[in-house]
C-alpha positions as CSV (number, residue, x, y, z in Angstrom):
1,M,-1.7,-7.0,1.2
2,S,1.3,-6.6,3.4
3,K,3.1,-3.7,5.1
4,R,5.6,-1.8,3.1
5,I,8.3,0.8,3.9
6,V,9.7,3.4,1.5
7,C,13.1,4.6,2.7
8,L,13.6,8.0,1.1
9,R,16.9,9.8,1.2
10,H,16.8,13.6,1.5
11,G,17.4,16.0,-1.4
12,Q,20.7,17.6,-2.2
13,T,22.5,20.1,0.0
14,L,25.5,22.3,-0.6
15,W,27.6,20.0,1.6
16,N,26.6,17.1,-0.6
17,V,27.9,18.9,-3.6
18,E,31.1,19.8,-1.8
19,Q,31.4,16.3,-0.5
20,R,31.5,17.4,3.1
21,F,30.6,14.9,5.9
22,Q,27.3,16.2,7.2
23,G,26.5,13.7,10.0
24,H,24.4,15.4,12.7
25,S,25.1,18.9,11.3
26,D,21.8,20.5,10.4
27,I,22.2,21.5,6.8
28,P,19.2,22.7,4.7
29,L,18.3,21.6,1.2
30,D,19.7,23.7,-1.6
31,E,17.6,24.9,-4.6
32,T,18.3,21.6,-6.4
33,G,17.4,19.6,-3.3
34,L,14.0,21.4,-3.0
35,A,13.3,20.6,-6.7
36,Q,14.3,16.9,-6.1
37,A,12.0,16.7,-3.1
38,A,9.1,18.1,-5.1
39,R,9.7,15.5,-7.9
40,A,10.0,12.6,-5.5
41,A,6.8,13.7,-3.7
42,S,4.8,13.7,-7.0
43,L,6.0,10.1,-7.7
44,L,5.6,8.7,-4.2
45,A,2.2,10.2,-3.5
46,A,0.9,7.8,-6.1
47,L,1.7,5.0,-3.7
48,R,-0.7,6.4,-1.2
49,P,1.4,6.5,1.9
50,T,-0.4,6.1,5.2
51,V,2.4,7.3,7.6
52,I,5.3,9.7,7.0
53,V,8.1,10.0,9.5
54,S,11.4,11.9,9.1
55,S,14.7,12.5,10.8
56,D,14.8,15.6,13.0
57,L,17.4,17.2,10.7
58,Q,16.0,19.8,8.4
59,R,17.3,18.3,5.1
60,A,15.2,15.2,5.8
61,H,12.3,17.0,7.3
62,E,12.0,19.4,4.3
63,T,12.0,16.4,2.0
64,A,9.2,14.7,4.0
65,L,7.2,17.9,4.1
66,A,7.2,18.0,0.3
67,L,5.5,14.6,0.2
68,A,3.2,15.4,3.1
69,R,1.8,18.4,1.3
70,V,0.9,16.3,-1.8
71,A,-0.3,13.3,0.2
72,K,-2.2,15.5,2.7
73,L,-0.6,13.8,5.7
74,D,1.3,15.0,8.8
75,V,5.0,14.3,9.3
76,A,6.1,12.6,12.5
77,V,9.7,13.2,13.6
78,D,12.1,10.6,15.1
79,K,15.7,11.5,15.9
80,D,16.6,7.8,15.6
81,F,16.5,8.3,11.9
82,R,19.4,10.8,12.0
83,E,22.4,10.3,9.9
84,R,25.5,8.5,11.2
85,G,27.3,10.9,13.6
86,G,30.6,12.0,12.1
87,G,32.4,13.2,15.1
88,A,35.6,15.1,14.2
89,W,34.8,14.7,10.5
90,E,31.6,16.8,10.3
91,G,32.0,19.7,7.9
92,L,35.2,18.3,6.3
93,T,35.7,17.1,2.7
94,R,36.7,13.6,1.8
95,E,40.1,15.0,0.7
96,E,40.6,16.7,4.1
97,I,39.6,13.5,6.0
98,A,41.9,11.3,3.9
99,A,44.9,13.6,4.5
100,R,44.4,14.0,8.2
101,W,43.2,10.5,9.2
102,P,44.5,8.1,6.5
103,E,44.0,4.9,8.5
104,E,40.5,5.9,9.8
105,Y,39.6,7.0,6.2
106,V,40.2,3.5,4.9
107,S,37.9,1.9,7.6
108,W,35.6,5.0,7.5
109,D,35.5,5.3,11.2
110,A,35.3,8.9,12.3
111,P,37.0,9.8,15.7
112,G,34.2,10.5,18.1
113,G,31.6,9.4,15.6
114,E,29.2,6.4,15.5
115,S,30.1,3.0,14.4
116,V,28.3,1.3,11.5
117,T,26.9,-1.2,14.0
118,E,25.5,1.4,16.2
119,V,23.8,3.1,13.3
120,A,22.4,-0.1,11.9
121,V,20.9,-1.1,15.2
122,R,19.5,2.4,15.9
123,V,17.8,2.8,12.5
124,G,16.8,-0.8,12.1
125,A,15.0,-0.7,15.5
126,A,13.2,2.6,14.5
127,L,12.1,1.0,11.2
128,R,10.6,-1.9,13.1
129,R,9.0,0.3,15.7
130,W,7.2,2.4,13.1
131,A,6.3,-0.5,10.9
132,A,4.6,-2.1,13.9
133,R,2.1,0.8,14.0
134,L,1.0,0.2,10.4
135,D,-2.2,-1.5,9.4
136,D,-1.6,-4.8,7.4
137,D,-1.8,-2.9,4.1
138,G,-0.1,0.3,5.4
139,L,2.8,2.1,3.7
140,L,5.4,3.9,5.8
141,V,7.6,6.5,4.2
142,V,10.8,7.3,6.1
143,A,12.7,10.4,5.1
144,S,16.2,10.0,6.3
145,H,19.9,9.9,5.2
146,G,22.1,7.9,2.9
147,A,24.3,5.9,5.4
148,A,21.5,5.7,8.0
149,L,19.1,4.2,5.6
150,R,21.5,1.8,4.0
151,L,22.6,0.4,7.3
152,G,19.1,0.3,8.7
153,I,17.9,-1.7,5.7
154,C,20.8,-4.1,6.2
155,D,19.7,-4.6,9.8
156,L,16.0,-5.0,9.0
157,L,16.9,-7.6,6.4
158,G,19.1,-9.5,8.9
159,L,22.2,-9.3,6.7
160,P,25.5,-10.2,8.4
161,E,27.8,-7.2,8.7
162,S,30.3,-8.7,6.3
163,L,27.6,-8.3,3.5
164,W,26.6,-4.7,4.3
165,P,29.0,-3.2,1.7
166,A,27.1,-5.2,-1.0
167,L,24.2,-2.8,-0.8
168,G,25.1,0.4,-2.7
169,G,24.5,3.9,-1.7
170,L,21.3,6.0,-2.2
171,G,21.2,9.1,-4.4
172,N,19.6,12.3,-3.3
173,C,15.8,11.9,-3.2
174,S,16.1,8.3,-4.3
175,W,14.4,5.5,-2.3
176,S,14.3,1.8,-1.5
177,V,11.1,-0.2,-1.0
178,L,10.7,-3.1,1.5
179,Q,7.8,-5.4,2.0
180,E,7.0,-7.6,5.0
181,G,6.5,-11.3,4.1
182,R,6.0,-14.5,5.9
183,K,9.7,-14.9,6.6
184,G,10.5,-11.3,7.4
185,W,11.3,-8.2,5.3
186,R,12.5,-8.3,1.8
187,L,14.0,-5.6,-0.5
188,L,11.8,-5.0,-3.5
189,E,13.6,-1.9,-5.0
190,H,16.8,-0.2,-4.2
191,N,18.0,3.3,-5.1
192,A,14.9,3.8,-7.3
193,G,14.2,7.2,-8.8
194,T,17.9,7.9,-9.2
195,L,18.7,11.1,-11.0
196,P,21.7,11.2,-13.4
197,E,23.9,12.5,-10.6
198,P,26.7,10.8,-8.6
199,V,25.9,9.6,-5.1
200,H,27.2,12.2,-2.6
201,S,26.7,10.9,0.9
202,D,28.3,10.4,4.3
203,D,28.4,6.7,3.4
204,R,31.7,5.0,3.0
205,P,33.5,5.3,-0.3
206,D,33.1,1.6,-1.3
207,V,29.3,2.0,-1.4
208,Q,29.3,5.1,-3.6
209,V,28.8,4.9,-7.4
């Protein structure tokens, strides 16, 4: 047996539906998001997680709590699993961002926000830190955010930044599974459990569906 990590994106929020950049804004799950979290919990509990940790933002924490109730585990909170900070873009729609910052929209670099490199390093380090606490056959579930998880996975896998866009976005309450091997971490599943809905995320447009 070897260590595994399940990277679980939070359920739907109203801002997801409206395609507003959430970033560090603390937006709750909507009614659909709560149902998605319950569905994901019923599936992931069968994997018998040993540790559950979430972002400190309530949309991720509520998603983690749904699993914790079924798995009968506590939820640890780590703010390093927060979404990418959106600076001046938080609360704005993609259309508003494109109209006001056309050049920055193309590169998806928010004024006053975090760079993709900063987020990848932050989340990748947190994944390694929590994985180090696992037993050899342990399963860590991380409830976090679309861009944060995708970038953290890229960092954990050691992918060069030029290849990061090759990994697609995560749908609400979908997940990716990583396993530690002799030569490092490998991606077993990506965007599993996808519901028949488009990916609404703070992630850049070229990694959306």
